[in-house]
Each structure stands twice: as structure tokens, then as C-alpha cells.
C-alpha positions as CSV (number, residue, x, y, z in Angstrom):
1,M,0.1,-0.1,-0.1
2,P,1.4,3.3,-0.8
3,K,2.5,5.8,1.9
4,M,0.5,8.9,2.3
5,I,1.1,12.1,4.4
6,E,-1.3,15.0,5.4
7,I,-0.3,18.7,5.3
8,R,-2.5,20.5,7.6
9,F,-2.9,24.3,8.1
10,V,-3.5,23.7,12.0
11,D,-5.7,26.9,13.0
12,E,-7.9,26.6,9.9
13,G,-8.3,23.0,10.0
14,V,-7.6,22.3,6.3
15,S,-5.2,19.7,4.8
16,A,-4.2,18.0,1.6
17,Q,-3.5,14.6,1.2
18,V,-0.1,13.7,-0.6
19,L,0.6,10.4,-2.3
20,M,4.3,9.8,-1.6
21,L,6.1,8.8,-4.9
22,E,8.2,6.1,-3.5
23,D,9.0,4.4,-6.7
24,L,10.4,7.7,-8.3
25,A,12.1,9.1,-5.0
26,P,12.5,6.4,-2.5
27,R,15.4,7.9,-0.8
28,T,13.4,11.4,-0.5
29,C,10.4,9.5,0.7
30,S,12.2,7.4,3.1
31,T,13.9,10.4,4.7
32,I,10.9,12.4,4.9
33,W,9.0,9.6,6.4
34,K,11.5,9.0,9.1
35,I,11.6,12.7,10.3
36,L,7.6,13.0,10.6
37,P,5.9,14.7,12.1
38,L,7.0,17.8,11.2
39,A,5.7,21.2,12.5
40,G,6.2,25.0,12.0
41,D,5.2,27.8,10.3
42,A,4.5,27.8,6.6
43,Q,5.6,30.5,4.5
44,H,5.1,31.5,0.8
45,G,8.2,31.4,-1.5
46,S,9.7,34.9,-1.8
47,Y,11.4,34.1,-4.9
48,S,9.8,30.9,-6.3
49,G,6.3,31.9,-7.2
50,T,3.2,30.0,-6.2
51,V,4.8,27.8,-3.6
52,V,4.3,27.3,0.0
53,G,6.5,25.4,2.3
54,L,8.2,24.5,5.7
55,F,11.9,24.9,6.7
56,F,13.0,22.2,9.2
57,D,16.3,20.7,10.4
58,P,18.9,21.7,7.8
59,T,21.1,18.6,8.8
60,V,18.5,16.4,6.6
61,I,20.0,16.1,3.5
62,V,19.0,13.8,0.3
63,A,20.9,13.6,-2.9
64,E,19.0,14.8,-6.1
65,E,16.3,12.3,-7.4
66,N,13.3,12.6,-9.4
67,A,14.6,16.1,-9.5
68,T,13.4,19.0,-11.8
69,T,13.0,22.6,-12.2
70,C,9.9,22.1,-14.2
71,I,7.2,22.1,-11.5
72,Q,3.3,21.4,-11.8
73,T,0.6,22.2,-9.5
74,G,0.4,19.6,-6.8
75,D,3.8,18.8,-6.7
76,V,5.3,18.3,-3.3
77,M,9.1,18.6,-3.4
78,F,12.2,18.7,-1.1
79,T,15.2,20.9,-1.6
80,H,18.4,21.5,0.6
81,Y,20.5,24.4,0.2
82,E,24.0,24.4,1.6
83,P,25.1,27.3,3.7
84,G,26.2,30.5,1.6
85,I,24.6,29.1,-1.5
86,R,21.7,31.6,-1.2
87,H,22.6,35.4,-1.5
88,G,21.4,37.1,1.7
89,H,20.6,33.8,3.3
90,P,23.8,32.5,4.9
91,D,22.4,29.5,6.7
92,P,21.6,25.9,5.4
93,V,18.2,25.1,4.6
94,S,16.1,21.9,4.1
95,E,12.6,22.3,3.1
96,V,9.4,20.8,1.9
97,Y,7.0,22.6,-0.3
98,W,4.3,22.5,-2.7
99,A,3.3,24.3,-5.8
100,Y,-0.4,25.4,-5.6
101,D,-0.8,27.1,-8.9
102,R,0.9,26.9,-12.2
103,Y,3.2,29.8,-11.7
104,A,5.7,27.9,-9.6
105,R,9.5,28.0,-10.3
106,P,12.0,27.0,-7.3
107,T,14.6,29.8,-7.7
108,I,17.7,30.4,-5.8
109,P,18.0,33.7,-4.1
110,G,20.4,36.1,-5.4
111,Q,21.2,33.9,-8.6
112,W,17.7,33.9,-10.2
113,V,18.6,30.5,-11.5
114,P,16.2,27.6,-11.0
115,A,16.7,25.4,-7.8
116,T,16.4,21.6,-8.4
117,A,13.7,20.2,-6.5
118,N,13.4,16.4,-5.6
119,V,9.4,15.6,-6.4
120,F,8.6,13.1,-4.0
121,G,4.9,13.4,-3.6
122,R,1.8,14.5,-5.4
123,I,-1.4,16.0,-3.8
124,I,-4.4,14.1,-4.4
125,G,-8.2,14.6,-3.7
126,D,-9.8,18.1,-4.0
127,P,-7.2,20.7,-2.8
128,S,-9.3,23.6,-3.5
129,A,-9.7,24.8,0.2
130,F,-6.0,24.0,0.9
131,Y,-4.9,25.9,-2.2
132,A,-7.1,28.9,-1.0
133,I,-5.2,29.2,2.3
134,C,-1.7,29.1,0.3
135,R,-3.1,31.9,-1.8
136,R,-3.9,34.0,1.5
137,I,-0.5,33.6,2.8
138,P,1.3,36.7,0.9
139,K,-1.3,38.8,2.5
140,E,-2.1,37.0,6.0
141,G,1.5,36.0,6.7
142,W,2.8,32.5,8.2
143,K,0.3,29.8,9.1
144,K,0.9,27.1,11.6
145,L,1.6,23.7,9.8
146,E,1.8,20.1,10.6
147,I,3.1,17.3,8.1
148,R,2.2,13.8,9.4
149,G,2.0,10.3,8.1
150,V,-1.4,8.8,7.5
């Protein structure tokens, strides 16, 4: 049976179900599954268009697999940045993030080149309420978020 995760906006009580793509991104899926649950503040991508994500322990690193810069709405991704790679952001970062509309292009700050993302999940079902909250984040600010195994 395929593994699933739930991404939940805590205060809004709205979530999305994610099918993990274990056949395409086995190392990323395994790594994410092992560190669940994750919790923190979801934030909108400042440089990457219509993406929302969660930063977490920057020591979590997964090599590229099922990696792309061509993102589709509903893709759930992992990216890690080593220290000093992102201009103006000296610290390392590991993140899970997702595209909620077609205008998503993960971009490395200060370089304006695409960031490579490991696509490890796909949002399934009807995510319209979930995406509506994503669209509000630029105006309303960060939202409490949890990511759990189902």
C-alpha cells in the first residue's frame, strides 16, 4: 500500500493528502517519512512563485532524485541548500514545499537560476480549500503547519 502524508494548516483545520512517490523518489520518501511529524510556520516562497513550504532541520540532506526545475501544480518537493549558496541567506536550509498554482519555479535567491527540487509527492483529491489558504499567505502571513504520516 502506498504511503500517504497529510499537510495540515492547523488553525484553519484544512489539509491536503499527499501520495508519496516511493517508486520515483525512494530516498527522499524514506527520509521524509523517518523525520515525521514536522511542524512549524508555513511560509510563501519569496522568489519561487506559487509555492508554500516549511523549513526544518537543515542537517536533513537527500541527494537529487526525481529532480526537476519544471514544477506542476500539486507537486510536493524537497530541496536542501548548503550554507552560503543563497545570497543574503547564509544558513543552510532543508525544506518541504508544494506548488499550489501553475506559476511555480523554485529559484535560488540572488542567483535567479532555477533550484532543483526532488519531487517526492503528489497532492491528491480536491485541494481547493488547501490551495485557497496558500493563496492567502502572502497577504496574511505565516500559518501554523503540521506534516504527518497517514
